[in-house]
C-alpha atoms as one frame of an Amber mdcrd trajectory, in Angstrom:
protein
  66.426  71.880  53.720  66.802  74.142  50.599  69.965  75.686  52.318  71.617
  72.282  52.787  70.726  71.340  49.165  72.213  74.500  47.698  75.144  74.179
  49.928  75.906  70.649  48.788  75.388  71.536  45.101  77.700  74.462  45.280
  80.345  72.546  47.171  80.286  69.787  44.626  80.595  72.312  41.781  83.562
  74.030  43.152  85.254  70.630  43.933  84.603  69.243  40.417  84.599  72.234
  38.069  87.299  74.629  36.868  86.486  78.260  37.876  84.747  80.508  35.347
  83.538  84.016  35.716  79.940  83.365  36.522  80.688  81.244  39.443  84.108
  82.364  40.707  85.139  85.381  38.918  82.102  87.494  40.177  82.844  86.430
  43.808  86.619  87.161  43.591  85.588  90.665  44.464  83.834  89.335  47.589
  86.915  87.301  48.735  89.280  90.232  48.173  86.947  92.681  50.038  86.604
  90.237  52.888  90.398  89.864  53.212  90.898  93.708  53.032  88.368  94.331
  55.637  89.698  91.683  58.004  93.309  92.807  57.512  92.787  96.552  57.341
  89.151  97.569  58.211  86.134  98.802  56.397  87.741 102.096  55.299  90.263
 100.282  53.245  87.633  97.895  51.989  85.405 100.604  50.863  88.479 102.353
  48.988  88.994  98.936  47.307  85.426  98.480  46.071  85.217 102.175  45.045
  87.889 101.516  42.516  86.189  98.506  40.922  84.134  98.684  37.701  81.416
  96.210  38.576  78.700  98.758  39.268  77.182  99.412  42.742  75.500  96.205
  43.792  78.371  93.818  43.871  80.707  96.091  45.886  77.884  96.780  48.257
  77.153  93.040  48.702  80.933  92.566  49.130  81.011  95.165  51.921  77.878
  93.775  53.635  79.213  90.230  53.798  82.776  91.164  54.614  82.051  90.433
  58.232  80.192  87.189  57.496  81.472  84.609  59.890  81.200  81.659  57.256
  84.020  82.266  54.854  83.485  79.670  52.278  82.323  80.032  48.583  79.100
  77.938  49.205  78.166  80.044  52.366  78.342  83.188  50.403  76.498  81.686
  47.418  73.695  80.458  49.683  73.526  83.999  51.290  73.386  85.686  47.936
  70.540  83.301  46.818  68.627  83.892  50.038  68.807  87.588  49.654  67.800
  87.296  45.990  64.514  85.442  47.124  63.884  88.033  49.815  64.108  90.708
  47.251  61.956  88.980  44.736  59.248  88.531  47.528  59.338  92.187  48.351
  58.903  93.031  44.634  55.909  90.778  44.499  54.511  92.181  47.772  55.021
  95.830  46.368  53.259  94.803  43.138  50.320  93.374  44.843  50.034  96.341
  47.327  50.003  98.821  44.545  47.633  97.139  42.245  50.113  95.678  39.613
  48.746  92.098  40.129  45.441  90.564  39.161  45.907  88.179  42.093  45.726
  90.934  44.701  47.299  90.906  48.237  45.735  88.252  50.402
């Protein structure tokens, strides 16, 4: 249900709003990487992202999703949100397991 809701909100946003850096500019790297990997392979995709100045996480994400079968903005955004949620759950679990929480690991 959450996937469908995020998908629809993002689709509407891209249909009604002009692109800006937060929503489109940061994913331009992903689209360029997907196209390079599809046309020339992962070696060329890696060479492309190695020359970017966005740090290490954005290019890594771009390479990981380069083979993603759903090549739409909303699908990649939903994937990004899903991975973010999994990461946050892992951080919470780590904190509980190592005594950084008053709640404890139940």
